VOMAR-458937 format. One record per residue: residue in one letter; y, x, z of N, C-alpha, C in turn. Coordinates in steps of 0.05 Angstrom, whole numbers, plus 5000, padded with zeros to 4 digits. Layout:
N
<node residuo="A" n_Y="Y" n_X="X" n_Z="Z" ca_Y="Y" ca_X="X" ca_Z="Z" c_Y="Y" c_X="X" c_Z="Z"/>
...
//
This chain:
114
<node residuo="X" n_Y="5141" n_X="4821" n_Z="0520" ca_Y="5118" ca_X="4837" ca_Z="0529" c_Y="5103" c_X="4823" c_Z="0551"/>
<node residuo="X" n_Y="5077" n_X="4825" n_Z="0550" ca_Y="5060" ca_X="4812" ca_Z="0570" c_Y="5055" c_X="4832" c_Z="0593"/>
<node residuo="X" n_Y="5058" n_X="4822" n_Z="0618" ca_Y="5055" ca_X="4839" ca_Z="0641" c_Y="5030" c_X="4832" c_Z="0658"/>
<node residuo="X" n_Y="5019" n_X="4808" n_Z="0654" ca_Y="4997" ca_X="4799" ca_Z="0671" c_Y="4976" c_X="4785" c_Z="0653"/>
<node residuo="X" n_Y="4950" n_X="4790" n_Z="0660" ca_Y="4928" ca_X="4778" ca_Z="0647" c_Y="4910" c_X="4764" c_Z="0667"/>
<node residuo="X" n_Y="4896" n_X="4743" n_Z="0659" ca_Y="4877" ca_X="4730" ca_Z="0676" c_Y="4851" c_X="4725" c_Z="0661"/>
<node residuo="X" n_Y="4828" n_X="4726" n_Z="0675" ca_Y="4803" ca_X="4721" ca_Z="0662" c_Y="4802" c_X="4693" c_Z="0649"/>
<node residuo="X" n_Y="4814" n_X="4673" n_Z="0662" ca_Y="4813" ca_X="4646" ca_Z="0650" c_Y="4828" c_X="4645" c_Z="0623"/>
<node residuo="X" n_Y="4849" n_X="4660" n_Z="0621" ca_Y="4864" ca_X="4662" ca_Z="0596" c_Y="4846" c_X="4674" c_Z="0574"/>
<node residuo="X" n_Y="4831" n_X="4694" n_Z="0581" ca_Y="4813" ca_X="4707" ca_Z="0562" c_Y="4791" c_X="4688" c_Z="0554"/>
<node residuo="X" n_Y="4778" n_X="4676" n_Z="0573" ca_Y="4755" ca_X="4659" ca_Z="0568" c_Y="4762" c_X="4634" c_Z="0552"/>
<node residuo="X" n_Y="4786" n_X="4625" n_Z="0555" ca_Y="4795" ca_X="4602" ca_Z="0539" c_Y="4797" c_X="4608" c_Z="0509"/>
<node residuo="X" n_Y="4798" n_X="4634" n_Z="0503" ca_Y="4801" ca_X="4642" ca_Z="0474" c_Y="4774" c_X="4652" c_Z="0463"/>
<node residuo="X" n_Y="4752" n_X="4649" n_Z="0478" ca_Y="4726" ca_X="4658" ca_Z="0469" c_Y="4708" c_X="4634" c_Z="0464"/>
<node residuo="X" n_Y="4690" n_X="4635" n_Z="0444" ca_Y="4688" ca_X="4656" ca_Z="0425" c_Y="4711" c_X="4655" c_Z="0405"/>
<node residuo="X" n_Y="4716" n_X="4678" n_Z="0392" ca_Y="4737" ca_X="4680" ca_Z="0372" c_Y="4726" c_X="4673" c_Z="0345"/>
<node residuo="X" n_Y="4740" n_X="4681" n_Z="0324" ca_Y="4733" ca_X="4674" ca_Z="0297" c_Y="4705" c_X="4684" c_Z="0289"/>
<node residuo="X" n_Y="4692" n_X="4669" n_Z="0271" ca_Y="4666" ca_X="4677" ca_Z="0260" c_Y="4672" c_X="4698" c_Z="0238"/>
<node residuo="X" n_Y="4656" n_X="4719" n_Z="0238" ca_Y="4659" ca_X="4740" ca_Z="0218" c_Y="4630" c_X="4748" c_Z="0210"/>
<node residuo="X" n_Y="4627" n_X="4764" n_Z="0188" ca_Y="4600" ca_X="4774" ca_Z="0181" c_Y="4587" c_X="4789" c_Z="0204"/>
<node residuo="X" n_Y="4603" n_X="4805" n_Z="0219" ca_Y="4592" ca_X="4820" ca_Z="0242" c_Y="4587" c_X="4802" c_Z="0266"/>
<node residuo="X" n_Y="4601" n_X="4780" n_Z="0268" ca_Y="4600" ca_X="4762" ca_Z="0291" c_Y="4596" c_X="4733" c_Z="0281"/>
<node residuo="X" n_Y="4572" n_X="4727" n_Z="0271" ca_Y="4567" ca_X="4700" ca_Z="0259" c_Y="4570" c_X="4677" c_Z="0279"/>
<node residuo="X" n_Y="4567" n_X="4682" n_Z="0305" ca_Y="4571" ca_X="4661" ca_Z="0325" c_Y="4599" c_X="4662" c_Z="0336"/>
<node residuo="X" n_Y="4616" n_X="4678" n_Z="0325" ca_Y="4644" ca_X="4681" ca_Z="0335" c_Y="4646" c_X="4707" c_Z="0351"/>
<node residuo="X" n_Y="4670" n_X="4719" n_Z="0350" ca_Y="4675" ca_X="4744" ca_Z="0365" c_Y="4674" c_X="4739" c_Z="0395"/>
<node residuo="X" n_Y="4661" n_X="4757" n_Z="0409" ca_Y="4659" ca_X="4754" ca_Z="0438" c_Y="4678" c_X="4773" c_Z="0452"/>
<node residuo="X" n_Y="4700" n_X="4779" n_Z="0439" ca_Y="4722" ca_X="4795" ca_Z="0451" c_Y="4748" c_X="4784" c_Z="0442"/>
<node residuo="X" n_Y="4768" n_X="4788" n_Z="0458" ca_Y="4795" ca_X="4779" ca_Z="0451" c_Y="4815" c_X="4800" c_Z="0461"/>
<node residuo="X" n_Y="4833" n_X="4808" n_Z="0443" ca_Y="4855" ca_X="4827" ca_Z="0451" c_Y="4877" c_X="4811" c_Z="0464"/>
<node residuo="X" n_Y="4884" n_X="4818" n_Z="0488" ca_Y="4904" ca_X="4803" ca_Z="0504" c_Y="4930" c_X="4817" c_Z="0508"/>
<node residuo="X" n_Y="4930" n_X="4844" n_Z="0505" ca_Y="4954" ca_X="4859" ca_Z="0510" c_Y="4953" c_X="4885" c_Z="0494"/>
<node residuo="X" n_Y="4975" n_X="4893" n_Z="0483" ca_Y="4976" ca_X="4918" ca_Z="0468" c_Y="5004" c_X="4931" c_Z="0471"/>
<node residuo="X" n_Y="5005" n_X="4957" n_Z="0473" ca_Y="5030" ca_X="4972" ca_Z="0475" c_Y="5024" c_X="5000" c_Z="0466"/>
<node residuo="X" n_Y="5038" n_X="5009" n_Z="0445" ca_Y="5033" ca_X="5036" ca_Z="0435" c_Y="5003" c_X="5038" c_Z="0427"/>
<node residuo="X" n_Y="4990" n_X="5059" n_Z="0436" ca_Y="4961" ca_X="5063" ca_Z="0429" c_Y="4943" c_X="5047" c_Z="0448"/>
<node residuo="X" n_Y="4953" n_X="5035" n_Z="0469" ca_Y="4937" ca_X="5021" ca_Z="0489" c_Y="4933" c_X="4991" c_Z="0481"/>
<node residuo="X" n_Y="4908" n_X="4982" n_Z="0484" ca_Y="4903" ca_X="4953" ca_Z="0482" c_Y="4883" c_X="4945" c_Z="0504"/>
<node residuo="X" n_Y="4885" n_X="4920" n_Z="0512" ca_Y="4867" ca_X="4909" ca_Z="0532" c_Y="4853" c_X="4885" c_Z="0520"/>
<node residuo="X" n_Y="4826" n_X="4886" n_Z="0522" ca_Y="4809" ca_X="4864" ca_Z="0512" c_Y="4793" c_X="4854" c_Z="0535"/>
<node residuo="X" n_Y="4784" n_X="4829" n_Z="0532" ca_Y="4763" ca_X="4819" ca_Z="0549" c_Y="4738" c_X="4815" c_Z="0531"/>
<node residuo="X" n_Y="4715" n_X="4825" n_Z="0540" ca_Y="4691" ca_X="4825" ca_Z="0524" c_Y="4669" c_X="4810" c_Z="0540"/>
<node residuo="X" n_Y="4657" n_X="4790" n_Z="0528" ca_Y="4636" ca_X="4774" ca_Z="0541" c_Y="4615" c_X="4766" c_Z="0520"/>
<node residuo="X" n_Y="4598" n_X="4785" n_Z="0512" ca_Y="4578" ca_X="4779" ca_Z="0492" c_Y="4557" c_X="4759" c_Z="0504"/>
<node residuo="X" n_Y="4543" n_X="4745" n_Z="0486" ca_Y="4522" ca_X="4727" ca_Z="0495" c_Y="4497" c_X="4735" c_Z="0480"/>
<node residuo="X" n_Y="4475" n_X="4739" n_Z="0495" ca_Y="4450" ca_X="4745" ca_Z="0483" c_Y="4445" c_X="4775" c_Z="0478"/>
<node residuo="X" n_Y="4461" n_X="4787" n_Z="0461" ca_Y="4459" ca_X="4815" ca_Z="0454" c_Y="4486" c_X="4827" c_Z="0449"/>
<node residuo="X" n_Y="4488" n_X="4853" n_Z="0452" ca_Y="4513" ca_X="4867" ca_Z="0447" c_Y="4512" c_X="4882" c_Z="0421"/>
<node residuo="X" n_Y="4525" n_X="4873" n_Z="0400" ca_Y="4523" ca_X="4885" ca_Z="0374" c_Y="4544" c_X="4907" c_Z="0368"/>
<node residuo="X" n_Y="4559" n_X="4915" n_Z="0388" ca_Y="4582" ca_X="4933" ca_Z="0383" c_Y="4572" c_X="4961" c_Z="0373"/>
<node residuo="X" n_Y="4590" n_X="4974" n_Z="0359" ca_Y="4586" ca_X="5001" ca_Z="0350" c_Y="4607" c_X="5019" c_Z="0362"/>
<node residuo="X" n_Y="4604" n_X="5046" n_Z="0361" ca_Y="4624" ca_X="5063" ca_Z="0373" c_Y="4652" c_X="5058" c_Z="0363"/>
<node residuo="X" n_Y="4672" n_X="5062" n_Z="0381" ca_Y="4700" ca_X="5058" ca_Z="0374" c_Y="4714" c_X="5085" c_Z="0370"/>
<node residuo="X" n_Y="4736" n_X="5084" n_Z="0356" ca_Y="4752" ca_X="5108" ca_Z="0349" c_Y="4770" c_X="5118" c_Z="0372"/>
<node residuo="X" n_Y="4773" n_X="5101" n_Z="0393" ca_Y="4790" ca_X="5109" ca_Z="0415" c_Y="4774" c_X="5112" c_Z="0441"/>
<node residuo="X" n_Y="4784" n_X="5127" n_Z="0460" ca_Y="4772" ca_X="5127" ca_Z="0487" c_Y="4775" c_X="5099" c_Z="0499"/>
<node residuo="X" n_Y="4756" n_X="5093" n_Z="0517" ca_Y="4758" ca_X="5066" ca_Z="0529" c_Y="4748" c_X="5066" c_Z="0558"/>
<node residuo="X" n_Y="4758" n_X="5048" n_Z="0573" ca_Y="4749" ca_X="5042" ca_Z="0601" c_Y="4738" c_X="5014" c_Z="0602"/>
<node residuo="X" n_Y="4716" n_X="5011" n_Z="0616" ca_Y="4705" ca_X="4985" ca_Z="0621" c_Y="4708" c_X="4979" c_Z="0651"/>
<node residuo="X" n_Y="4721" n_X="4957" n_Z="0657" ca_Y="4723" ca_X="4947" ca_Z="0685" c_Y="4707" c_X="4921" c_Z="0686"/>
<node residuo="X" n_Y="4683" n_X="4923" n_Z="0699" ca_Y="4665" ca_X="4901" ca_Z="0699" c_Y="4677" c_X="4879" c_Z="0717"/>
<node residuo="X" n_Y="4680" n_X="4855" n_Z="0705" ca_Y="4692" ca_X="4833" ca_Z="0719" c_Y="4671" c_X="4815" c_Z="0732"/>
<node residuo="X" n_Y="4651" n_X="4807" n_Z="0716" ca_Y="4630" ca_X="4790" ca_Z="0727" c_Y="4603" c_X="4799" c_Z="0716"/>
<node residuo="X" n_Y="4582" n_X="4792" n_Z="0730" ca_Y="4555" ca_X="4796" ca_Z="0721" c_Y="4543" c_X="4823" c_Z="0729"/>
<node residuo="X" n_Y="4518" n_X="4826" n_Z="0720" ca_Y="4502" ca_X="4851" ca_Z="0725" c_Y="4488" c_X="4858" c_Z="0699"/>
<node residuo="X" n_Y="4480" n_X="4884" n_Z="0698" ca_Y="4465" ca_X="4893" ca_Z="0675" c_Y="4463" c_X="4923" c_Z="0674"/>
<node residuo="X" n_Y="4460" n_X="4932" n_Z="0649" ca_Y="4459" ca_X="4961" ca_Z="0645" c_Y="4476" c_X="4968" c_Z="0621"/>
<node residuo="X" n_Y="4491" n_X="4990" n_Z="0623" ca_Y="4507" ca_X="5000" ca_Z="0602" c_Y="4495" c_X="5027" c_Z="0593"/>
<node residuo="X" n_Y="4489" n_X="5029" n_Z="0568" ca_Y="4478" ca_X="5054" ca_Z="0557" c_Y="4501" c_X="5069" c_Z="0544"/>
<node residuo="X" n_Y="4505" n_X="5094" n_Z="0553" ca_Y="4526" ca_X="5111" ca_Z="0542" c_Y="4513" c_X="5138" c_Z="0534"/>
<node residuo="X" n_Y="4515" n_X="5144" n_Z="0509" ca_Y="4503" ca_X="5169" ca_Z="0498" c_Y="4474" c_X="5172" c_Z="0507"/>
<node residuo="X" n_Y="4459" n_X="5150" n_Z="0506" ca_Y="4430" ca_X="5151" ca_Z="0512" c_Y="4423" c_X="5149" c_Z="0542"/>
<node residuo="X" n_Y="4443" n_X="5150" n_Z="0559" ca_Y="4438" ca_X="5148" ca_Z="0588" c_Y="4445" c_X="5120" c_Z="0597"/>
<node residuo="X" n_Y="4427" n_X="5109" n_Z="0615" ca_Y="4431" ca_X="5081" ca_Z="0625" c_Y="4444" c_X="5081" c_Z="0652"/>
<node residuo="X" n_Y="4462" n_X="5063" n_Z="0656" ca_Y="4476" ca_X="5060" ca_Z="0682" c_Y="4475" c_X="5030" c_Z="0690"/>
<node residuo="X" n_Y="4465" n_X="5025" n_Z="0714" ca_Y="4465" ca_X="4997" ca_Z="0724" c_Y="4494" c_X="4991" c_Z="0731"/>
<node residuo="X" n_Y="4501" n_X="4965" n_Z="0728" ca_Y="4529" ca_X="4957" ca_Z="0735" c_Y="4529" c_X="4930" c_Z="0748"/>
<node residuo="X" n_Y="4550" n_X="4925" n_Z="0763" ca_Y="4556" ca_X="4898" ca_Z="0774" c_Y="4586" c_X="4896" c_Z="0776"/>
<node residuo="X" n_Y="4596" n_X="4873" n_Z="0783" ca_Y="4625" ca_X="4868" ca_Z="0784" c_Y="4639" c_X="4889" c_Z="0801"/>
<node residuo="X" n_Y="4661" n_X="4899" n_Z="0791" ca_Y="4677" ca_X="4919" ca_Z="0805" c_Y="4672" c_X="4947" c_Z="0795"/>
<node residuo="X" n_Y="4651" n_X="4952" n_Z="0780" ca_Y="4646" ca_X="4979" ca_Z="0770" c_Y="4664" c_X="4986" c_Z="0747"/>
<node residuo="X" n_Y="4668" n_X="5012" n_Z="0743" ca_Y="4685" ca_X="5022" ca_Z="0722" c_Y="4671" c_X="5044" c_Z="0707"/>
<node residuo="X" n_Y="4673" n_X="5044" n_Z="0680" ca_Y="4660" ca_X="5064" ca_Z="0664" c_Y="4680" c_X="5076" c_Z="0643"/>
<node residuo="X" n_Y="4677" n_X="5101" n_Z="0638" ca_Y="4692" ca_X="5114" ca_Z="0616" c_Y="4673" c_X="5119" c_Z="0593"/>
<node residuo="X" n_Y="4682" n_X="5112" n_Z="0569" ca_Y="4666" ca_X="5117" ca_Z="0544" c_Y="4684" c_X="5133" c_Z="0525"/>
<node residuo="X" n_Y="4678" n_X="5158" n_Z="0520" ca_Y="4694" ca_X="5173" ca_Z="0501" c_Y="4693" c_X="5161" c_Z="0473"/>
<node residuo="X" n_Y="4714" n_X="5166" n_Z="0457" ca_Y="4715" ca_X="5157" ca_Z="0430" c_Y="4690" c_X="5166" c_Z="0414"/>
<node residuo="X" n_Y="4681" n_X="5148" n_Z="0397" ca_Y="4659" ca_X="5153" ca_Z="0378" c_Y="4632" c_X="5159" c_Z="0391"/>
<node residuo="X" n_Y="4629" n_X="5153" n_Z="0417" ca_Y="4603" ca_X="5157" ca_Z="0430" c_Y="4588" c_X="5130" c_Z="0430"/>
<node residuo="X" n_Y="4563" n_X="5132" n_Z="0422" ca_Y="4546" ca_X="5108" ca_Z="0421" c_Y="4543" c_X="5096" c_Z="0449"/>
<node residuo="X" n_Y="4548" n_X="5070" n_Z="0451" ca_Y="4545" ca_X="5056" ca_Z="0476" c_Y="4539" c_X="5026" c_Z="0471"/>
<node residuo="X" n_Y="4527" n_X="5014" n_Z="0491" ca_Y="4519" ca_X="4986" ca_Z="0487" c_Y="4513" c_X="4974" c_Z="0515"/>
<node residuo="X" n_Y="4520" n_X="4949" n_Z="0519" ca_Y="4512" ca_X="4934" ca_Z="0543" c_Y="4485" c_X="4923" c_Z="0539"/>
<node residuo="X" n_Y="4467" n_X="4928" n_Z="0558" ca_Y="4439" ca_X="4919" ca_Z="0555" c_Y="4430" c_X="4903" c_Z="0579"/>
<node residuo="X" n_Y="4411" n_X="4886" n_Z="0576" ca_Y="4399" ca_X="4870" ca_Z="0597" c_Y="4420" c_X="4859" c_Z="0616"/>
<node residuo="X" n_Y="4439" n_X="4845" n_Z="0605" ca_Y="4461" ca_X="4835" ca_Z="0622" c_Y="4457" c_X="4805" c_Z="0628"/>
<node residuo="X" n_Y="4468" n_X="4797" n_Z="0651" ca_Y="4466" ca_X="4769" ca_Z="0660" c_Y="4483" c_X="4751" c_Z="0643"/>
<node residuo="X" n_Y="4477" n_X="4725" n_Z="0643" ca_Y="4492" ca_X="4706" ca_Z="0626" c_Y="4521" c_X="4704" c_Z="0632"/>
<node residuo="X" n_Y="4529" n_X="4712" n_Z="0657" ca_Y="4557" ca_X="4710" ca_Z="0665" c_Y="4573" c_X="4736" c_Z="0661"/>
<node residuo="X" n_Y="4561" n_X="4755" n_Z="0646" ca_Y="4574" ca_X="4781" ca_Z="0642" c_Y="4601" c_X="4778" c_Z="0628"/>
<node residuo="X" n_Y="4621" n_X="4792" n_Z="0638" ca_Y="4647" ca_X="4795" ca_Z="0626" c_Y="4660" c_X="4820" c_Z="0636"/>
<node residuo="X" n_Y="4675" n_X="4834" n_Z="0618" ca_Y="4688" ca_X="4859" ca_Z="0626" c_Y="4715" c_X="4861" c_Z="0612"/>
<node residuo="X" n_Y="4734" n_X="4874" n_Z="0627" ca_Y="4759" ca_X="4882" ca_Z="0615" c_Y="4753" c_X="4909" c_Z="0601"/>
<node residuo="X" n_Y="4764" n_X="4913" n_Z="0578" ca_Y="4761" ca_X="4938" ca_Z="0563" c_Y="4789" c_X="4948" c_Z="0556"/>
<node residuo="X" n_Y="4795" n_X="4973" n_Z="0563" ca_Y="4821" ca_X="4985" ca_Z="0557" c_Y="4817" c_X="5007" c_Z="0537"/>
<node residuo="X" n_Y="4830" n_X="5006" n_Z="0514" ca_Y="4829" ca_X="5027" ca_Z="0494" c_Y="4856" c_X="5041" c_Z="0494"/>
<node residuo="X" n_Y="4856" n_X="5067" n_Z="0489" ca_Y="4881" ca_X="5082" ca_Z="0488" c_Y="4877" c_X="5108" c_Z="0474"/>
<node residuo="X" n_Y="4899" n_X="5120" n_Z="0466" ca_Y="4898" ca_X="5147" ca_Z="0455" c_Y="4895" c_X="5148" c_Z="0425"/>
<node residuo="X" n_Y="4893" n_X="5173" n_Z="0415" ca_Y="4891" ca_X="5177" ca_Z="0386" c_Y="4863" c_X="5171" c_Z="0375"/>
<node residuo="X" n_Y="4861" n_X="5167" n_Z="0349" ca_Y="4835" ca_X="5164" ca_Z="0336" c_Y="4819" c_X="5190" c_Z="0342"/>
<node residuo="X" n_Y="4794" n_X="5186" n_Z="0351" ca_Y="4777" ca_X="5209" ca_Z="0358" c_Y="4778" c_X="5216" c_Z="0387"/>
<node residuo="X" n_Y="4796" n_X="5203" n_Z="0402" ca_Y="4798" ca_X="5208" ca_Z="0431" c_Y="4817" c_X="5231" c_Z="0438"/>
<node residuo="X" n_Y="4823" n_X="5233" n_Z="0464" ca_Y="4840" ca_X="5255" ca_Z="0474" c_Y="4823" c_X="5280" c_Z="0476"/>
<node residuo="X" n_Y="4837" n_X="5303" n_Z="0473" ca_Y="4823" ca_X="5329" ca_Z="0475" c_Y="4818" c_X="5336" c_Z="0504"/>
//
């Protein structure tokens, strides 16, 4: 079991494999998982193509600045900020700096916790 993560460990594995959804390579990497919980590092470049997820999630902004849109509402962010995004809610990182990177923690059942 993994007990510690570092940003350099995550960045060394980005970009990930090329897929139809990620033709330039995936800009996220899963680094830790236990039960329903998983921890990813996410560092998109240029635009954020993500779609809503089936689990609740927390974003811990590691580097950069920008705006996160959650359910149509915009929130400015910088390093150190934390956001909660409920399962299946539309969200996207917008107007972010080139050095943007965030830890993302997913947990709980499909559809989110009640």
